N, C-alpha and C positions, 0 to 999 in steps of 0.2 A: 914647856909641853907636857899634857898628861900622859901617863903611862897607862897601857891599857889594863895592868894588873891592877890599878888604882880605881878601875871604873865598875860601877855596877849597872848592869843593864836591866832596865824596868820594862816589861811587856804587858800593857794592859789588855785583856782578852775577853770577849764575851762572844760565846758559840762560834770560836774560831778553830774548831777540831779539824777542818780541811785544810788549815795553813799553818797552824801553829808548830807542828813539829818540824816543818821545812825552815821556818824562821829561826827557830832555836838551833837547829843543825848548823845553818849557813853561819849564823852569829858565831858559833863555837869555832867555826874554821877561820873566821875572819880576824881573830885576836884573842889574845891570853886575858880575857875579862876576869875581874875579881869573883864575879858570880852573875848569873842570869836569873832574874825573878821573873815568872810568869804570875799575874795577877788574875785569876779567874773571877771575874764578876758575876758569879752566880749562873754560869752556863748550864745548859741541860743537854749537851751533845758530847760530852766527853773530853771537853777541851783540857781539863785539869790534868786527866790520866794521860793524855796523849803528850802534853808538855813534860810531865814527870818521866814519862818512858824515854823522852827525847833528851832528858839529861838536866832540864831546868828544875831550880828550887821553886814550888808553887805555895802561893798565898791564895787562900779561898775565901770568897764572900759567900755567906750563907743564901744570899738573894741578890738580884741585880740593883745595883746602887747607882751606876752610871761610869763613864769613861774617867772623870775626874775623880770619882771616889777611888777607882782602881789605881790610878796615877798616885794619889796621896797615899795609899796603902803601901805601894811599892816604894815610895821615898821612905817611908817611915821604916819599912823592913830593910832598906839598903844600908850596907856598911861601909862601902867604898868612898873615897873623897870625892868622887864626881859619879852623875848619874847619868846614863844614856836612856833615853825614851824612845821605844820603836813600837809602831803599830803592830798589831798580831795578824793584820790580814795579808802579809806578804807583799805589799807594794815598795817596800823600802830595800835597797840593794846593800848588802853587807859591806862591800868595798866602800861606798859612801859612809858607813858608820866609823871606819878608821879615819878617813879625812876630816868628818866632824870632830871626833876626840882629840885628834891631832892639832886643833887649833885651841883646845882648852888649856887654860894656864894664862896664855896671853888674853884670852877672853873669858868672861865669867858665864856667858850663855853663848852657845853656837846653835843656830837654826838651820835645818835643811831646807833651803828654799826650792820649792819645786818650779821647773820651767812651766809656762803657761800651756804648753801642748800637751802636758801630762796630767793637768788638773781636771779629769773626768769630764763631765758634760759640759756644754757651753753655757747653760743656765749657771752651773756651779763656777764656771771661770768668771763670768760677769758678777756674779755675787761676791766671790773673793776678792776680785778687782776693786769692786766699790768699797768693800771692807778696808782693803790694803790703803787705798787713797784717803779715806777718812781718818784711819789710824795714823798715817803719816802726816796729815796735818794737825792732828792733835798733840801728837808728840814731838812735832818738829824734826822728825827723822824718817829717812826713806825706809819703808818695810815693804819689801818684795811678796813676803808670803807671811800673812800673819796667823794663819790656821793650820800650818803644818805640826804633825804631832811628832816629828822627827827631830830630837833636840837632845842636847846634853848640857849640863851645868855643874857647878859646884854643889854639892849635897846640902851645905850649911845655908847657901843663899836660897835654895829651894825650899827649905825647911823655913826661912824667915818669913816667906810669902805663903807659906801651906794654908793659913788661915783665910786667905783670899781666893783660894782655888775653888770654883763651883764644883759640884757632883757630877755634872752633866759634860757636854761636848766642847765647853769653853776653855778648858784648862790652858792649851796652847795660847789662845789670844790673851789670858790673864797673865801667864808667866811672862810673855814677850813685853806687854805694856808694863808690867810692873818693874822689870829689870831695867827697861829704858828709862821710865821715869824716876828710878832710884838712883840712876848715874852709874850703872854697872856697864862693863864692858860687853857689848852684845854684836855678833858677827851672823851674817847670813851666807852659808855655804851653798853655792848653786848644786842641785842634784836632779837626777831623771827620775820620776816615780814609775813603778811598774802597775800594770792593772791588777787592782785587788782581786783576791780570791774571795768569792762570795758577794753579798749585796751590802752596799753602804748603809748604816744605820742613821747617817745624818740626812734630814729632809730640808731643803732650802727655804721652802715657804715656812715650815714649822720652826726651825732654828735660826732662820736670818734675823729675826726681831731679837732673839735673845744674844746674839753675838753683838748686836748693835747696843744692847742696853749694857752689855758687859764692857765695851769700849768706853762708853760714857760714864760708867761707875768707876772704872779703874783711873781714868784720866781726872775725873772729879777729885777721886781720893789723892792723887799726887800733883796735880796741875789744874786746879779748878777754874783759874782765870781763862784757859783755853776754850773752856765751854761758857762760860758766864759773860764774858766780854763781847763776843759775837750777838748773843741773844740780846744784850742790853744795847749794842750799837745799832741792831736792826731796829729795835723798838724805838730808840730815841730818832733815828733818821726818819722812821715813819711818822712819828708823832710831830716832829719839827715841820716836816711836808706839809701833814695835814693841818697844823696849826697855822702855817703861812697862807695855806689856800684858804682857810677859813676867814683870816684878817683881810685878804685881798677881795674875797667874794662877798662877805658878809660883815666886815668890820668888827669881828669878834673870834677870839679863840674857841673851837669847838671843845665840849667837854671830852670827847674821845681823844683829843690831841693831848690835853692834859693828864688823862689817865696814861697813855702810852709813854710819856715823858716820865711820870712818876715811877711807873713800871720799870723802865730802863735805869733809873737812878737806883731803885731798891734791888734790883738784880745785879747791878754793878757792885753795891755795898755788900750783898750777900756773898758775891765771888770774892771780894776783899777778905772778908772774915773767914770763909772757907780756904783761902790760900793761907792764912796765918794758921788756921787748924791743921792744914796739910804739913806746913813746915814743923809744926810740934811733933808730928809723927815721927820725924828723924832726930829729934833732941835726943842727945845721948847715945845716938845709933853709932856703931862701930863702923 
């Protein structure tokens, strides 16, 4: 089990002056952390000064780069064996931090899985639920909360995937999928989220498509056949069905059926090649 003194707490924050002092103070009382790092992502409301006054070590961005960029800066600045990532909006309970960190050692990544009732609006819940189901299918592992930013992991493993992390709000999605597909031990710890202080910066309509593309990108990097085989199979079934109908109705195979079948074969072969390339990514990996 991980000891709190080996854990660097990283808090990405953008215009969170109203909540950041409380977040830092509550975390300080929750455990003997190695350090608490607040990454001020170009805030213009005094977030950095407030966090520093509360006792955190502050890393500043000269301008707003995105939540993912702040997390990456925090990981690079951290010196503990483990890293605990906490949102700066006050929605995470400090006692949950102790439970999440307590499972490190046995697991390489522990994610605070929020209960459905505490995941903001109905639209957000439905959107997160759809993403969770898609990610569960593509990875072959039940994922109850793909987008939770409350998580802890070994720092060396986070640094292994740091080049994959986007600068925007898809960092939790990317780390979850990357750890699962790389074969690391991943656990989901049930938590209850509080109402955040201030207004969320994520918009479902704007960011939903980005989350979907991130899921497909990561799964394609690590397990391409999970994406290519269903596409090839659907094209083959439609092509074969269309071809049989053409033979029965007109005694000839339609050109569209031939194209669909050829498309399915090409997609399947591309999937096989991609699978080999994905396997090479782990050649020589410890």
